[in-house]
C-alpha positions in Angstrom: -14.0 -71.0 -8.2 -15.1 -68.8 -5.3 -13.5 -68.3 -1.9 -13.1 -66.1 1.1 -10.8 -63.2 1.7 -10.2 -61.5 5.0 -9.2 -57.8 4.6 -6.9 -56.5 7.2 -4.7 -53.4 7.4 -1.5 -52.1 8.8 -3.5 -49.9 11.2 -6.7 -47.8 11.5 -8.0 -45.6 8.7 -5.7 -47.2 6.0 -8.5 -47.9 3.5 -9.7 -51.4 4.4 -13.4 -50.6 3.6 -12.5 -49.0 0.2 -10.3 -52.0 -0.6 -13.1 -54.4 0.5 -15.5 -52.6 -1.8 -13.0 -52.9 -4.6 -12.7 -56.7 -4.0 -16.5 -57.0 -3.7 -17.0 -55.3 -7.0 -14.2 -57.1 -8.8 -15.3 -60.5 -7.6 -19.0 -59.9 -7.4 -18.7 -61.0 -3.8 -20.8 -60.8 -0.7 -19.6 -58.5 2.1 -19.4 -59.1 5.8 -18.0 -57.1 8.7 -18.6 -59.4 11.7 -17.5 -56.8 14.3 -18.4 -53.2 13.9 -17.7 -50.5 16.4 -18.5 -46.8 16.0 -22.0 -47.5 14.6 -23.2 -44.1 15.8 -21.1 -42.7 13.0 -22.4 -45.1 10.4 -21.3 -48.6 9.5 -18.9 -49.9 6.9 -21.7 -52.1 5.6 -23.7 -49.0 4.9 -20.7 -47.4 3.1 -20.3 -50.5 0.9 -23.9 -50.4 -0.1 -23.8 -46.7 -0.8 -20.8 -47.0 -3.0 -21.7 -50.1 -4.9 -25.5 -50.2 -4.9 -28.2 -52.6 -3.8 -26.9 -55.6 -5.8 -24.3 -56.3 -3.1 -25.4 -58.9 -0.6 -24.3 -57.5 2.8 -24.5 -59.9 5.7 -25.4 -58.5 9.1 -22.8 -57.8 11.8 -22.6 -60.3 14.6 -21.5 -57.5 17.0 -22.7 -54.0 16.3 -21.2 -51.7 18.9 -21.8 -48.0 19.2 -18.7 -46.2 20.4 -15.9 -45.5 17.9 -13.1 -47.2 19.8 -11.4 -50.6 19.6 -14.1 -53.4 19.6 -13.0 -54.8 23.0 -13.4 -51.3 24.6 -16.8 -50.7 22.9 -18.0 -54.1 24.0 -16.8 -53.6 27.5 -18.7 -50.3 27.7 -21.9 -52.0 26.5 -21.5 -55.0 28.8 -20.9 -57.4 25.8 -18.3 -60.1 25.6 -17.2 -60.8 22.0 -17.1 -64.6 21.4 -15.1 -65.8 18.5 -17.1 -69.0 18.4 -20.3 -67.1 17.8 -18.6 -65.3 14.8 -17.4 -68.7 13.5 -20.9 -70.1 13.7 -22.3 -67.2 11.8 -19.6 -67.7 9.2 -20.6 -71.3 8.7 -24.2 -70.1 8.1 -23.5 -67.4 5.6 -20.6 -68.8 3.5 -21.6 -70.4 0.3 -18.8 -72.1 -1.8 -20.2 -70.8 -5.1 -19.9 -67.1 -4.1 -17.0 -65.1 -3.0 -17.1 -63.6 0.4 -15.1 -60.6 1.5 -14.7 -60.2 5.3 -13.5 -57.0 6.7 -11.7 -56.7 10.1 -11.2 -53.5 12.2 -7.9 -51.8 12.6 -4.9 -54.1 12.3 -4.2 -57.8 13.1 -3.6 -57.4 16.8 -6.6 -55.2 17.6 -8.2 -56.9 20.6 -11.7 -58.4 20.4 -11.9 -59.3 24.0 -9.5 -59.5 27.0 -7.6 -62.5 25.5 -8.1 -62.6 21.7 -7.3 -60.5 18.7 -8.4 -60.4 15.0 -5.4 -62.7 14.3 -7.1 -65.3 16.5 -10.3 -64.8 14.5 -8.6 -65.3 11.2 -6.9 -68.4 12.5 -10.2 -69.8 13.6 -11.9 -69.1 10.3 -9.0 -70.5 8.3 -9.3 -68.0 5.5 -6.6 -66.2 3.5 -5.7 -62.5 4.1 -5.5 -59.5 1.9 -3.3 -56.8 3.5 -4.1 -53.1 2.9 -1.1 -50.7 3.1 -1.8 -47.0 3.0 1.3 -45.0 2.1 2.7 -42.3 4.5 5.8 -41.5 6.4 6.2 -44.6 8.7 4.0 -47.0 6.7 7.0 -49.1 5.5 7.7 -50.0 9.1 4.0 -50.7 9.9 3.6 -52.8 6.8 6.8 -54.9 7.4 5.8 -55.4 11.1 2.5 -56.7 9.9 4.2 -58.9 7.4 6.3 -60.4 10.2 3.2 -61.2 12.3 1.5 -62.9 9.4 4.6 -64.9 8.6 5.2 -65.9 12.2 1.6 -67.0 12.5 1.8 -69.0 9.2 -1.2 -67.2 7.8 -2.1 -67.7 4.1 -1.9 -64.3 2.3 -3.5 -63.8 -1.1 -1.8 -60.5 -1.7 -1.7 -56.8 -0.7 -3.3 -53.6 -1.9 -1.5 -50.4 -2.0 -3.5 -47.3 -1.0 -2.1 -44.0 -2.3 1.5 -42.8 -2.8 4.4 -41.7 -0.7 7.9 -41.3 -2.0 9.1 -44.7 -3.3 7.0 -46.7 -0.8 5.1 -48.7 -3.4 8.2 -49.8 -5.3 10.0 -50.6 -2.0 7.2 -52.8 -0.7 7.0 -54.6 -4.0 10.6 -55.7 -3.3 10.1 -56.4 0.4 6.7 -58.1 0.6 6.6 -61.8 -0.5 3.1 -61.5 -1.9 1.7 -60.1 -5.1 0.3 -56.6 -5.3 -3.4 -57.0 -6.2 -4.1 -53.4 -6.8 -2.8 -49.8 -6.3 -5.7 -47.6 -5.3 -5.4 -44.0 -6.4 -6.2 -41.2 -4.0 -9.4 -39.4 -4.5 -11.1 -36.5 -2.7 -14.4 -38.3 -3.1 -15.1 -42.0 -3.5 -17.8 -42.7 -6.0 -19.2 -45.5 -8.2 -17.3 -44.0 -11.1 -14.0 -44.2 -9.1 -14.6 -47.9 -8.4 -15.4 -48.5 -12.1 -11.9 -47.1 -12.9 -10.0 -48.8 -10.1 -11.5 -52.3 -10.6 -9.9 -52.4 -14.1 -6.5 -52.7 -12.4 -7.5 -55.3 -9.8 -5.7 -58.6 -10.4 -8.8 -60.8 -10.5 -7.1 -63.5 -12.5 -4.5 -64.0 -9.9 -7.1 -64.2 -7.1 -9.0 -66.9 -9.0 -5.7 -68.8 -9.6 -4.8 -68.3 -5.9 -8.1 -69.6 -4.8 -7.9 -72.7 -7.0 -4.4 -73.4 -5.5 -5.5 -72.6 -1.9 -8.5 -75.0 -2.2 -6.5 -77.7 -3.7 
């Protein structure tokens, strides 16, 4: 049974796109980043296609913004107002119940999309479960647990979390603190390649995701 996963992170540059690619490969899923800023530096959709190949079905962005800043700032500069309803309508068109869909956010949960709404509001509107990406560094325990609290307070469904890299005992500590299963632990690499994904996908807990989706749908 297929489903939808919304990939968010504990902040910016924590490995959401790499984790999204891992999920896309493991689940043979479609990929969608509805709001992309920083397009002048390349898009995450282009990175996914480059890493995994032309077999991946990549859905076009609803909002493609040029400046590499928070989406609400990039949109303001271009005279654009990001409407969550427009994203929701696009989601209804592209989602097919027989195919997994991996949706990637930008930054963390509370990154603004406009003057009043954040990615948390978008996830709530789409009503899809979250995968949380936690990159390990000094301070990431705090950032991860703060994000956990926001998800819990908002009653968000969470499929699990992905650990990116190593720092001290962070991974083991988070396994005790977080109430969701660890779906994967991505190893650090100087260069991301197709071969790297072939290795990492062997450790992705695909069976759990399938079981979660059956339970979530039911």
